[in-house]
C-alpha positions as CSV (number, residue, x, y, z in Angstrom):
1,M,-7.6,7.8,7.8
2,N,-6.1,4.3,7.6
3,N,-7.0,2.9,11.0
4,C,-10.2,2.6,12.9
5,P,-10.5,5.4,15.5
6,I,-11.9,3.0,18.0
7,C,-9.9,-0.3,17.8
8,K,-7.0,0.9,15.6
9,S,-7.4,-2.0,13.1
10,Q,-6.8,-1.2,9.5
11,L,-9.8,0.1,7.7
12,Q,-11.0,-1.6,4.5
13,V,-12.1,0.4,1.4
14,L,-15.6,-0.8,0.4
15,E,-16.9,2.1,-1.6
16,Y,-15.8,4.9,-3.9
17,H,-18.1,7.7,-4.7
18,C,-17.9,10.5,-7.3
19,S,-19.5,13.7,-5.8
20,Q,-19.7,15.2,-9.3
21,C,-21.8,12.6,-11.1
22,K,-23.1,10.9,-7.9
23,I,-22.0,7.4,-9.0
24,S,-20.8,4.9,-6.3
25,F,-18.7,1.8,-6.8
26,K,-19.0,-0.8,-4.2
27,G,-16.5,-3.7,-3.7
28,N,-13.5,-4.8,-1.8
29,F,-10.8,-2.4,-2.9
30,E,-7.1,-2.7,-2.0
31,S,-5.5,0.3,-0.4
32,T,-2.1,1.4,-1.7
33,W,0.8,2.8,0.3
34,P,0.3,6.4,-0.9
35,A,-3.1,6.3,0.7
36,A,-1.5,6.0,4.1
37,L,0.3,9.3,3.7
38,S,-0.9,12.8,4.3
39,E,-0.6,15.5,1.6
40,E,2.4,16.9,3.4
41,Q,4.1,13.5,3.4
42,L,3.3,12.9,-0.3
43,E,4.9,16.3,-1.1
44,F,7.9,15.2,0.9
45,V,8.2,12.0,-1.1
46,R,7.8,13.9,-4.3
47,T,10.6,16.3,-3.3
48,F,12.8,13.3,-2.2
49,I,12.4,11.7,-5.6
50,I,13.2,15.0,-7.4
51,V,16.4,15.4,-5.5
52,Q,17.2,11.7,-6.0
53,G,17.3,11.0,-2.3
54,N,20.0,13.5,-1.4
55,I,19.2,14.5,2.1
56,R,21.4,17.6,1.9
57,E,19.3,18.8,-1.1
58,M,16.2,18.0,0.9
59,E,17.5,20.4,3.6
60,K,17.9,23.1,1.0
61,A,14.6,22.5,-0.8
62,L,12.5,22.4,2.4
63,G,14.5,24.7,4.6
64,I,14.7,22.2,7.4
65,S,17.6,20.6,9.3
66,Y,19.2,17.2,8.6
67,P,17.7,15.6,11.7
68,T,14.2,16.9,10.7
69,V,14.6,15.4,7.2
70,K,15.6,12.1,8.7
71,N,12.7,12.2,11.2
72,R,10.1,12.9,8.5
73,L,11.6,10.1,6.4
74,A,11.4,7.7,9.3
75,E,7.8,8.7,9.9
76,I,6.9,7.9,6.3
77,I,8.9,4.7,6.3
78,G,7.0,3.7,9.5
79,K,3.7,4.2,7.7
80,I,4.6,2.2,4.5
81,A,7.0,-0.5,5.8
82,D,6.7,-3.4,8.1
83,R,7.1,-1.7,11.5
84,T,8.2,-4.9,13.2
85,A,11.3,-5.1,11.0
86,M,12.3,-1.6,12.1
87,L,12.1,-2.1,15.8
88,G,15.5,-2.0,17.5
89,D,17.4,-1.2,14.2
90,Y,19.4,2.0,14.7
91,T,22.0,1.4,12.0
92,D,21.0,4.5,10.1
93,V,21.3,6.6,13.2
94,M,24.7,5.2,14.0
95,H,25.8,5.8,10.4
96,D,24.7,9.4,10.5
97,L,26.6,9.8,13.8
98,E,29.7,8.3,12.3
99,Q,29.6,10.5,9.3
100,G,29.1,13.6,11.4
101,F,25.7,14.4,10.1
102,I,24.2,14.4,13.6
103,S,25.6,14.9,17.1
104,V,25.6,12.4,19.9
105,E,22.7,14.3,21.5
106,E,20.7,14.1,18.3
107,A,21.5,10.4,17.9
108,I,20.3,9.7,21.5
109,A,17.2,11.8,20.9
110,E,16.3,9.9,17.7
111,I,16.8,6.5,19.4
112,K,14.6,7.6,22.3
113,H,12.0,8.9,19.9
114,R,11.8,5.6,18.0
115,R,11.6,3.6,21.2
116,N,8.6,5.6,22.4
117,K,6.6,4.9,19.2
C-alpha cells in the first residue's frame, strides 16, 4: 500500500521489522518505485525486460492481447511516473492506431479509459 486509505496521501516508511530475528529499524526511509507495484506488475516488468520491450513478444509470453499489454503497461507507468505529465497525451494510442496494432474502437476505448482515471 502506497497511499493512505483515508486521505489518499502518500504513506511514509518509518520502520522496517524482521519477523525472523525480531529486530526493528526506525527512521525516515525513502520508498522506491518498485514498492508501488504489485507482485503481478513486478512480474510484468520482469517479462518486459526479458523480451527487451517487444510488445508482440509480451503477447506471446503472457498469452494476452496487444491492447491488454498496452493497458497493463499504462497502469504501471501511471504508478511510477508523473501522472500530470501523462494527462491528455494520447500519442502512443494514435501511433498504435496508425500502425494497425489496434482498431479505432480500441483507440477510443483506451482514450476514454485514461480520461476516467
